C-alpha positions as CSV (number, residue, x, y, z in Angstrom):
1,M,2.7,-9.5,-20.5
2,S,0.4,-10.1,-17.7
3,A,0.9,-9.3,-13.9
4,Q,3.4,-11.4,-12.1
5,G,3.3,-12.8,-8.4
6,W,6.4,-13.4,-6.3
7,R,6.6,-17.1,-7.5
8,D,7.2,-15.8,-11.1
9,L,10.2,-13.4,-10.4
10,T,13.5,-14.2,-11.7
11,P,16.2,-15.6,-9.3
12,G,17.5,-13.0,-7.1
13,A,14.6,-10.7,-8.3
14,V,16.6,-9.4,-11.0
15,V,14.9,-7.0,-13.3
16,L,15.5,-8.0,-16.7
17,D,13.2,-5.2,-18.4
18,A,13.5,-1.7,-17.3
19,G,10.1,-0.1,-16.1
20,N,8.3,-3.3,-15.4
21,A,7.5,-2.7,-11.6
22,R,3.7,-2.2,-12.4
23,E,3.8,-5.8,-13.8
24,V,5.0,-7.3,-10.4
25,K,2.0,-7.4,-8.1
26,T,3.5,-7.6,-4.8
27,G,0.3,-7.6,-2.7
28,T,0.5,-11.4,-2.5
29,W,3.4,-10.8,-0.3
30,R,1.2,-9.1,2.3
31,T,1.5,-9.8,5.9
32,L,-1.5,-11.1,7.9
33,S,-3.0,-7.4,8.2
34,K,-4.0,-4.7,5.7
35,P,-4.4,-0.8,6.0
36,V,-8.0,0.2,6.1
37,L,-9.1,3.9,5.5
38,K,-11.5,5.6,8.0
39,E,-12.3,8.7,5.8
40,E,-14.0,10.6,8.4
41,N,-10.4,10.9,10.3
42,C,-8.4,11.8,7.4
43,S,-6.8,15.2,7.1
44,N,-5.4,14.6,3.8
45,C,-1.8,15.3,4.9
46,M,-0.4,12.8,2.3
47,L,1.9,11.3,5.1
48,C,0.8,7.8,4.2
49,W,1.6,8.5,0.4
50,L,5.0,10.0,1.2
51,F,6.2,7.1,3.3
52,C,4.6,4.0,1.5
53,P,7.3,2.1,0.2
54,D,5.2,0.3,-2.4
55,M,3.1,3.4,-3.9
56,A,0.0,1.5,-2.8
57,V,-1.6,4.8,-1.5
58,I,-4.4,5.8,-4.1
59,V,-4.6,9.5,-4.5
60,K,-7.3,11.4,-6.6
61,D,-7.6,15.1,-6.7
62,G,-5.2,15.8,-4.1
63,K,-6.8,13.4,-1.5
64,M,-6.2,10.0,-0.2
65,V,-8.9,7.8,-1.2
66,G,-7.8,4.2,-0.5
67,F,-5.2,1.5,-1.1
68,D,-4.1,-0.6,-4.0
69,Y,-3.9,-3.9,-2.4
70,D,-2.5,-5.4,-5.6
71,Y,0.9,-3.6,-4.3
72,C,0.4,-3.3,-0.6
73,K,2.7,-5.6,1.4
74,G,0.9,-4.8,4.8
75,C,4.0,-3.2,6.3
76,G,1.9,-0.7,8.5
77,I,4.0,2.3,7.8
78,C,1.1,4.3,6.5
79,A,-0.9,3.6,9.6
80,F,2.0,4.5,12.1
81,E,2.7,7.8,10.2
82,C,-0.9,8.8,10.0
83,P,-1.7,11.7,12.4
84,G,-5.4,11.5,11.8
85,K,-7.8,14.1,13.4
86,K,-8.5,14.8,17.1
87,G,-6.4,11.7,18.2
88,Q,-8.2,9.2,16.0
89,K,-6.0,7.7,13.3
90,A,-7.4,7.7,9.6
91,I,-5.5,4.5,8.9
92,V,-5.8,1.3,10.9
93,M,-4.5,-2.2,10.5
94,E,-7.0,-5.0,10.1
95,E,-6.3,-8.6,10.1
96,E,-6.8,-9.7,6.8
97,K,-9.2,-12.5,6.0
98,K,-8.0,-15.0,3.5
């Protein structure tokens, strides 16, 4: 089965097959902004990963390395929770160019 967008969901977003969340790419629902990582400001505290409601934060070897925009809805929670380093956020929300 190929990945689905929001237009392909069943009425009421009823899940008919258990374990199919990976197939529903919710990134097409994104707001007009998306999170962007500023690596030099990242302390790898993992608060972004912890608070992301869509599991869109990519972590490799215990470090935050980016975002999976196929699932990110642009809510900005990761940027809000990010403490960054020396007063500089590691995650900023930028307007998405479509």
